[in-house]
C-alpha positions as CSV (number, residue, x, y, z in Angstrom):
1,X,-107.3,0.7,14.3
2,X,-105.8,4.0,13.2
3,X,-102.1,4.3,13.8
4,X,-99.8,7.0,12.4
5,X,-97.3,5.5,9.9
6,X,-94.3,7.0,11.6
7,X,-95.4,5.5,15.0
8,X,-95.9,2.2,13.3
9,X,-92.4,2.4,11.9
10,X,-90.9,3.2,15.3
11,X,-92.6,0.0,16.7
12,X,-91.4,-2.0,13.8
13,X,-87.8,-0.8,14.2
14,X,-87.9,-1.7,17.9
15,X,-89.2,-5.2,17.1
16,X,-86.3,-5.7,14.7
17,X,-83.9,-4.8,17.5
18,X,-85.6,-7.1,20.0
19,X,-85.2,-9.9,17.4
20,X,-81.5,-9.1,17.5
21,X,-81.3,-8.3,13.8
22,X,-77.9,-7.0,12.6
23,X,-77.6,-3.2,12.9
24,X,-77.2,-2.8,9.2
25,X,-80.4,-4.8,8.6
26,X,-82.3,-2.6,11.0
27,X,-81.0,0.6,9.3
28,X,-81.8,-0.7,5.8
29,X,-85.3,-1.8,6.6
30,X,-86.0,1.4,8.6
31,X,-84.8,3.6,5.8
32,X,-86.8,1.8,3.2
33,X,-90.0,2.1,5.1
34,X,-89.2,5.8,6.0
35,X,-88.8,6.5,2.3
36,X,-92.2,4.8,1.6
37,X,-93.8,6.7,4.4
38,X,-92.4,10.0,3.0
39,X,-93.9,9.1,-0.4
40,X,-97.3,8.3,1.3
41,X,-97.2,11.6,3.1
42,X,-97.0,13.4,-0.3
43,X,-100.2,11.6,-1.2
44,X,-101.8,12.9,2.0
45,X,-101.8,9.4,3.6
46,X,-100.5,9.3,7.1
47,X,-102.1,6.2,8.8
48,X,-101.5,2.5,8.1
49,X,-105.0,1.4,7.4
50,X,-105.4,3.7,4.3
51,X,-102.4,2.2,2.5
52,X,-103.2,-0.1,-0.5
53,X,-101.6,-1.9,-3.4
54,X,-102.0,1.1,-5.6
55,X,-99.7,3.0,-3.3
56,X,-97.1,0.3,-3.4
57,X,-97.2,0.1,-7.2
58,X,-97.0,3.9,-7.5
59,X,-94.0,3.9,-5.2
60,X,-92.3,1.2,-7.3
61,X,-92.9,3.3,-10.5
62,X,-91.4,6.3,-8.8
63,X,-88.3,4.4,-7.9
64,X,-87.9,3.3,-11.5
65,X,-88.1,6.9,-12.6
66,X,-85.5,7.8,-10.1
67,X,-83.2,5.2,-11.7
68,X,-83.0,2.8,-8.8
69,X,-81.8,-0.7,-9.8
70,X,-84.2,-3.6,-10.0
71,X,-82.3,-5.2,-7.1
72,X,-82.8,-2.1,-4.9
73,X,-86.5,-1.8,-5.8
74,X,-87.0,-5.5,-5.0
75,X,-85.4,-5.1,-1.6
76,X,-87.7,-2.1,-0.8
77,X,-90.7,-4.1,-1.8
78,X,-89.6,-6.9,0.6
79,X,-89.1,-4.3,3.3
80,X,-92.7,-3.1,2.8
81,X,-94.0,-6.6,2.9
82,X,-92.1,-7.3,6.1
83,X,-93.4,-4.1,7.7
84,X,-97.0,-5.0,7.0
85,X,-96.5,-8.6,8.1
86,X,-95.5,-7.1,11.4
87,X,-98.6,-4.9,11.5
88,X,-100.8,-7.9,10.7
89,X,-99.2,-10.0,13.4
90,X,-100.0,-7.3,15.9
91,X,-103.6,-6.9,14.8
92,X,-103.1,-3.4,13.4
93,X,-104.2,-4.2,9.8
94,X,-105.7,-7.3,8.1
95,X,-104.2,-7.0,4.6
96,X,-100.7,-6.7,3.2
97,X,-100.8,-4.1,0.4
98,X,-97.5,-5.4,-1.0
99,X,-98.5,-9.0,-1.1
100,X,-99.1,-9.3,-4.8
101,X,-96.8,-6.5,-6.0
102,X,-94.7,-7.8,-8.8
103,X,-90.9,-7.5,-8.3
104,X,-89.0,-5.8,-11.1
105,X,-86.7,-7.9,-13.3
106,X,-83.1,-7.8,-12.1
107,X,-80.9,-6.0,-14.5
108,X,-78.6,-8.5,-16.1
109,X,-76.9,-6.1,-18.4
110,X,-73.1,-5.9,-18.3
111,X,-71.9,-3.4,-15.6
112,X,-71.0,0.0,-16.8
113,X,-67.3,0.7,-16.3
114,X,-66.1,4.3,-16.1
115,X,-63.0,5.1,-18.1
116,X,-60.2,7.0,-16.4
117,X,-61.3,10.1,-18.4
118,X,-64.8,9.8,-17.0
119,X,-64.0,9.2,-13.3
120,X,-61.4,11.9,-13.4
121,X,-64.1,14.3,-14.9
122,X,-66.4,13.3,-12.1
123,X,-63.7,14.1,-9.5
124,X,-63.2,17.5,-11.1
125,X,-66.9,18.2,-11.2
126,X,-67.4,17.6,-7.4
127,X,-64.1,18.8,-6.2
128,X,-65.6,21.9,-4.5
129,X,-68.1,19.8,-2.7
130,X,-66.0,18.2,0.1
131,X,-68.6,15.8,1.3
132,X,-69.6,14.4,-2.1
133,X,-65.9,14.4,-3.2
134,X,-65.1,12.2,-0.2
135,X,-68.1,9.9,-1.0
136,X,-67.1,9.5,-4.6
137,X,-63.5,8.8,-3.6
138,X,-64.5,6.2,-1.0
139,X,-66.8,4.4,-3.5
140,X,-64.2,4.5,-6.2
141,X,-61.2,3.4,-4.0
142,X,-62.9,0.7,-1.9
143,X,-65.8,-0.6,-4.0
144,X,-68.2,-0.5,-1.0
145,X,-71.9,-0.5,-1.7
146,X,-73.7,2.7,-1.4
147,X,-75.9,1.3,1.4
148,X,-72.7,0.3,3.3
149,X,-71.3,3.8,2.8
150,X,-74.5,5.4,4.1
151,X,-74.4,3.2,7.2
152,X,-70.7,3.8,7.9
153,X,-70.0,5.2,11.4
154,X,-67.1,7.2,12.7
155,X,-65.7,4.3,14.7
156,X,-65.7,2.1,11.5
157,X,-62.8,4.1,10.1
158,X,-59.4,3.4,11.5
159,X,-57.0,6.1,10.3
160,X,-54.0,4.7,12.2
161,X,-54.2,1.3,10.5
162,X,-55.7,2.6,7.3
163,X,-58.7,0.3,7.4
164,X,-62.5,0.5,7.1
165,X,-64.8,-1.9,8.9
166,X,-67.9,-2.8,7.0
167,X,-70.6,-4.1,9.3
168,X,-72.6,-6.6,7.1
169,X,-76.2,-7.7,7.8
170,X,-74.8,-11.1,8.8
171,X,-71.9,-10.5,11.2
172,X,-70.0,-13.4,9.6
173,X,-69.9,-11.4,6.3
174,X,-68.4,-8.3,7.9
175,X,-65.1,-7.3,6.4
176,X,-62.2,-4.9,6.6
177,X,-61.1,-3.0,3.6
178,X,-57.7,-1.2,3.1
179,X,-57.9,2.5,3.0
180,X,-55.5,3.9,0.5
181,X,-54.0,7.4,0.5
182,X,-56.5,9.0,-1.8
183,X,-59.5,7.8,0.1
184,X,-57.9,8.5,3.5
185,X,-57.1,12.1,2.5
186,X,-60.6,12.8,1.2
187,X,-62.2,11.4,4.4
188,X,-59.9,13.5,6.6
189,X,-60.8,16.6,4.5
190,X,-64.5,15.9,5.1
191,X,-64.0,15.5,8.8
192,X,-62.7,19.0,9.0
193,X,-66.0,20.4,7.8
194,X,-68.4,17.7,9.1
195,X,-71.1,19.2,11.3
196,X,-70.5,18.9,15.1
197,X,-73.0,16.3,16.2
198,X,-73.5,13.3,18.5
199,X,-74.7,11.3,15.5
200,X,-72.3,8.4,14.9
201,X,-73.0,8.1,11.1
202,X,-69.9,9.3,9.2
203,X,-71.7,11.3,6.5
204,X,-74.2,13.9,7.6
205,X,-76.5,16.5,6.1
206,X,-76.1,20.1,7.1
207,X,-78.9,19.6,9.7
208,X,-76.8,16.8,11.3
209,X,-78.9,14.0,10.1
210,X,-77.6,10.8,8.4
211,X,-77.1,11.4,4.7
212,X,-79.5,8.9,3.2
213,X,-78.8,6.6,0.3
214,X,-81.4,8.2,-2.0
215,X,-80.0,11.6,-1.4
216,X,-76.4,10.4,-2.0
217,X,-77.6,8.9,-5.2
218,X,-79.4,12.1,-6.3
219,X,-76.3,14.2,-5.5
220,X,-73.9,12.0,-7.4
221,X,-76.3,11.7,-10.4
222,X,-76.2,15.5,-10.5
223,X,-72.4,15.5,-10.7
224,X,-72.5,12.9,-13.4
225,X,-74.5,15.3,-15.4
226,X,-72.2,18.2,-14.7
227,X,-69.2,16.1,-15.7
228,X,-71.0,15.2,-19.0
229,X,-71.0,11.4,-18.2
230,X,-74.0,9.8,-19.9
231,X,-75.7,6.6,-18.7
232,X,-73.7,6.2,-15.5
233,X,-75.1,5.3,-12.0
234,X,-73.6,5.3,-8.6
235,X,-73.1,1.5,-8.6
236,X,-70.8,2.0,-11.6
237,X,-68.1,3.3,-9.2
238,X,-68.1,-0.1,-7.5
239,X,-68.0,-1.9,-10.8
240,X,-65.1,0.3,-11.9
241,X,-63.2,-0.5,-8.7
242,X,-63.6,-4.3,-9.3
243,X,-62.5,-4.1,-12.9
244,X,-59.5,-1.9,-12.2
245,X,-58.3,-4.3,-9.4
246,X,-58.6,-7.3,-11.6
247,X,-56.8,-5.6,-14.4
248,X,-54.0,-4.6,-12.0
249,X,-53.5,-8.3,-11.2
250,X,-55.1,-8.4,-7.7
251,X,-56.2,-12.1,-7.2
252,X,-59.9,-12.6,-7.9
253,X,-60.5,-14.3,-4.5
254,X,-59.1,-11.3,-2.7
255,X,-61.2,-8.8,-4.8
256,X,-64.2,-10.9,-4.1
257,X,-63.5,-10.7,-0.3
258,X,-62.9,-6.9,-0.5
259,X,-66.2,-6.1,-2.2
260,X,-68.2,-8.6,-0.1
261,X,-69.4,-10.9,-2.9
262,X,-71.0,-14.0,-1.4
263,X,-70.0,-16.1,-4.4
264,X,-66.8,-16.1,-6.3
265,X,-68.8,-16.6,-9.5
266,X,-70.2,-13.1,-9.1
267,X,-66.6,-11.7,-9.3
268,X,-65.8,-14.0,-12.2
269,X,-68.4,-12.3,-14.4
270,X,-66.2,-9.2,-14.5
271,X,-63.4,-11.1,-16.2
272,X,-65.5,-11.2,-19.4
273,X,-65.0,-7.4,-19.5
274,X,-61.2,-7.6,-19.4
275,X,-59.6,-8.3,-22.8
276,X,-56.4,-9.7,-21.2
277,X,-57.5,-12.1,-18.5
278,X,-54.0,-13.1,-17.4
279,X,-53.6,-12.0,-13.8
280,X,-50.3,-11.0,-12.3
281,X,-49.5,-12.8,-9.0
282,X,-48.9,-9.8,-6.9
283,X,-51.4,-8.6,-4.3
284,X,-51.9,-4.9,-4.6
285,X,-54.8,-2.5,-4.1
286,X,-54.7,-0.2,-7.1
287,X,-55.2,3.5,-6.4
288,X,-57.5,5.0,-9.1
């Protein structure tokens, strides 16, 4: 059976919605497969039955070259596996090309923390780009994941109460994050130039489409280079937020809740990077 990849993706997305998957889950899976389909299109492959393991492995290698983390690559492989399981269950294909694809090792190196000189240099480098400036500020001031930022919708930002609602894959893990003055001002500046569109996603391209994770990552990497910051990645803005809050004396349990860590032990690992581990008792969101 010959089915166009994009048609198969539309059917898969609809099946996820019918299974009442969380909206963030649907968005993440759909974007992962859309990225894979785009890669396949560059290889002149447009139908599901011609996809094989070589394609999946080549896609994985490309992601490595584009500096995706091992965790992100592993998730995309799982998305591809899920997509083809759906196609197999519907009799579209008989084999899952990602079935034996080896997941990359998860990077266990200590997180890269930006110095004040570095993140200020990054701010200066992207200051004329209002959209990227707002994105950098939001990542730095709230510690949200890049996937959460890309999925953020207009209604998720409450400017009156200075809060951002993060809709997690599991509704029980959804959380609200305080919006400080620096982040709030940068978002409001972006809204002044945001394209007029019905699209609910907060950050858009010039053509009024959602600003995808991979494109956000590419844009910020470019500004890292312009700022002369070597060896830094987008996720390091989140790491920097966590470290700065702990150094400022924000209780570890509260920091863990803010950034959406499922286990407090994940947050505890950051303490090893702080020379003085004595935490002050005050609860305060440090503005960077």
